[in-house]
C-alpha positions as CSV (number, residue, x, y, z in Angstrom):
1,M,-16.2,4.3,-6.8
2,R,-18.9,2.9,-4.5
3,R,-18.7,-0.5,-6.3
4,K,-14.9,-0.6,-5.6
5,S,-15.5,0.4,-2.0
6,A,-18.0,-2.5,-1.7
7,A,-15.5,-4.9,-3.3
8,R,-12.8,-4.0,-0.8
9,L,-15.2,-4.5,2.1
10,A,-16.4,-7.9,0.7
11,A,-12.8,-8.9,0.1
12,V,-11.9,-8.2,3.7
13,Q,-15.0,-10.2,4.9
14,A,-14.0,-13.2,2.6
15,L,-10.4,-13.2,3.7
16,Y,-11.5,-13.2,7.3
17,Q,-13.9,-16.1,6.8
18,I,-11.2,-18.0,4.9
19,E,-8.6,-17.4,7.7
20,L,-11.1,-18.6,10.3
21,G,-11.5,-21.8,8.3
22,D,-15.2,-21.2,8.0
23,V,-14.9,-21.6,4.2
24,T,-12.3,-22.6,1.6
25,P,-11.0,-19.9,-0.8
26,D,-12.9,-21.3,-3.8
27,A,-16.1,-21.6,-1.8
28,A,-15.7,-18.0,-0.5
29,L,-15.2,-16.7,-4.0
30,R,-18.0,-18.8,-5.4
31,D,-20.5,-17.9,-2.6
32,F,-19.8,-14.2,-2.7
33,L,-20.0,-14.1,-6.5
34,Q,-23.0,-16.5,-7.0
35,H,-25.2,-14.9,-4.4
36,G,-24.9,-11.4,-5.9
37,I,-22.5,-10.2,-3.2
38,A,-23.7,-6.9,-1.8
39,A,-22.1,-4.8,0.9
40,T,-23.8,-2.2,3.0
41,L,-22.0,1.1,2.8
42,P,-22.8,4.4,4.6
43,H,-24.1,7.1,2.4
44,T,-24.5,10.7,3.6
45,I,-27.7,12.4,2.7
46,G,-29.5,15.5,3.9
47,D,-29.3,19.2,3.8
48,E,-26.0,20.7,5.0
49,D,-27.9,23.5,6.9
50,E,-30.0,21.0,8.8
51,G,-27.2,18.5,9.5
52,R,-26.4,15.3,7.8
53,E,-28.0,11.9,8.1
54,I,-26.3,8.6,7.4
55,E,-28.2,6.1,5.4
56,M,-27.0,2.6,4.7
57,A,-27.1,1.6,1.0
58,L,-26.8,-1.8,-0.5
59,V,-24.1,-1.7,-3.2
60,E,-23.2,-4.4,-5.7
61,P,-19.3,-4.8,-5.5
62,D,-17.0,-4.7,-8.5
63,S,-16.5,-8.5,-8.9
64,A,-13.2,-8.1,-10.8
65,L,-11.6,-6.1,-8.0
66,F,-13.1,-8.4,-5.3
67,T,-11.7,-11.5,-7.0
68,A,-8.3,-10.0,-7.7
69,V,-7.9,-8.8,-4.1
70,V,-9.0,-12.1,-2.5
71,R,-7.0,-14.3,-4.8
72,G,-3.9,-12.0,-4.7
73,A,-3.9,-11.6,-0.9
74,L,-4.1,-15.4,-0.5
75,E,-1.5,-16.2,-3.1
76,R,1.0,-13.5,-1.9
77,H,0.2,-13.6,1.9
78,E,3.8,-14.4,2.8
79,D,5.1,-11.4,0.8
80,L,2.3,-9.3,2.2
81,D,3.1,-10.4,5.8
82,R,6.7,-9.4,5.3
83,L,5.7,-6.0,4.1
84,I,3.2,-5.6,7.0
85,G,5.7,-6.8,9.5
86,G,8.3,-4.3,8.3
87,A,5.8,-1.5,8.8
88,L,4.8,-2.6,12.3
89,N,6.7,-1.8,15.5
90,K,9.6,-4.2,16.2
91,D,7.7,-6.0,18.8
92,W,4.7,-6.9,16.5
93,T,4.3,-9.4,13.8
94,P,1.2,-9.9,11.6
95,D,0.4,-13.1,13.5
96,R,-0.1,-11.0,16.6
97,L,-2.8,-8.9,15.0
98,E,-6.5,-9.7,15.3
99,A,-7.8,-11.6,12.2
100,V,-10.0,-8.8,10.9
101,L,-7.1,-6.3,11.1
102,R,-4.8,-8.8,9.4
103,A,-7.4,-9.2,6.6
104,I,-7.7,-5.4,6.1
105,L,-3.9,-5.0,6.0
106,R,-3.3,-7.9,3.6
107,A,-6.1,-6.8,1.2
108,A,-4.8,-3.2,1.3
109,A,-1.1,-4.2,0.9
110,F,-2.0,-6.4,-2.0
111,E,-3.8,-3.5,-3.7
112,L,-0.9,-1.2,-3.1
113,M,1.5,-3.8,-4.5
114,S,-0.5,-4.7,-7.6
115,R,-2.8,-1.9,-8.6
116,S,-0.7,0.9,-9.9
117,D,-3.9,2.3,-11.6
118,I,-5.3,3.1,-8.2
119,P,-3.6,6.1,-6.4
120,P,-2.0,4.9,-3.1
121,K,-3.9,7.7,-1.1
122,V,-7.2,6.3,-2.4
123,T,-6.3,2.7,-1.3
124,I,-5.2,3.9,2.1
125,S,-8.3,6.1,2.6
126,E,-10.6,3.3,1.5
127,F,-9.1,0.7,3.9
128,V,-9.0,3.1,6.8
129,D,-12.7,3.6,6.2
130,I,-13.2,-0.2,6.3
131,A,-11.2,-0.3,9.6
132,H,-13.6,2.4,11.0
133,A,-16.5,0.1,10.1
134,F,-15.1,-2.7,12.3
135,Y,-13.2,-0.7,15.1
136,S,-13.9,2.4,17.2
137,G,-10.5,2.4,19.0
138,P,-7.0,3.0,17.7
139,E,-7.0,0.3,15.0
140,P,-7.9,2.7,12.1
141,G,-4.9,4.8,13.1
142,L,-2.7,1.7,13.0
143,V,-4.1,0.8,9.6
144,N,-3.3,4.3,8.3
145,A,0.2,4.3,9.7
146,V,1.1,0.8,8.4
147,L,-0.4,1.4,4.9
148,D,1.4,4.8,4.7
149,R,4.7,3.0,5.5
150,I,4.0,0.3,2.9
151,A,3.0,2.9,0.3
152,R,6.3,4.8,0.9
153,V,8.2,1.6,0.1
154,L,6.1,0.3,-2.8
155,R,4.7,3.5,-4.3
156,A,7.1,6.3,-3.3
157,E,7.0,7.9,-6.7
158,D,3.2,8.0,-6.8
159,L,3.1,9.6,-3.3
160,S,5.7,12.2,-4.2
161,R,3.8,13.0,-7.4
162,D,0.6,13.5,-5.4
163,N,2.5,15.9,-3.1
164,D,3.9,18.0,-5.9
165,P,2.3,21.4,-6.2
166,A,0.1,21.9,-9.3
167,P,1.9,23.5,-12.2
168,R,1.2,27.2,-12.7
């Protein structure tokens, strides 16, 4: 799971760099993959009775997920922006969002759209955690709300199955 989390974080970073024009898509993929992409993820350690400490751990991302999310988000960005725009308030469009926030939402929306093997709640939680890594204000809440709306459109059956009580 941590490798998938690292892949999502790396994909957001690559999408951000590509959007800023710092690097071409091919160069971003090549650089991240050739240089043994690694992401620093928080890892909780310590005794529960004594409180918890947060340690940062270097994790090798899942390269297949990283590549799929970056390529897919780039190839389908118009479709993703329509989905994101439909989940935002009427006065907002994806173009009005800050570039990191846009990268987070595009990557997550692509995963929701294309990865039926990953439960939507996992995708939402993972990308909300990424938003927390970049923002301390209301942005993670916005990411949660937008992704929840998108999941209800794309993956309503999966969400209702997750909410069904366990059989007795």
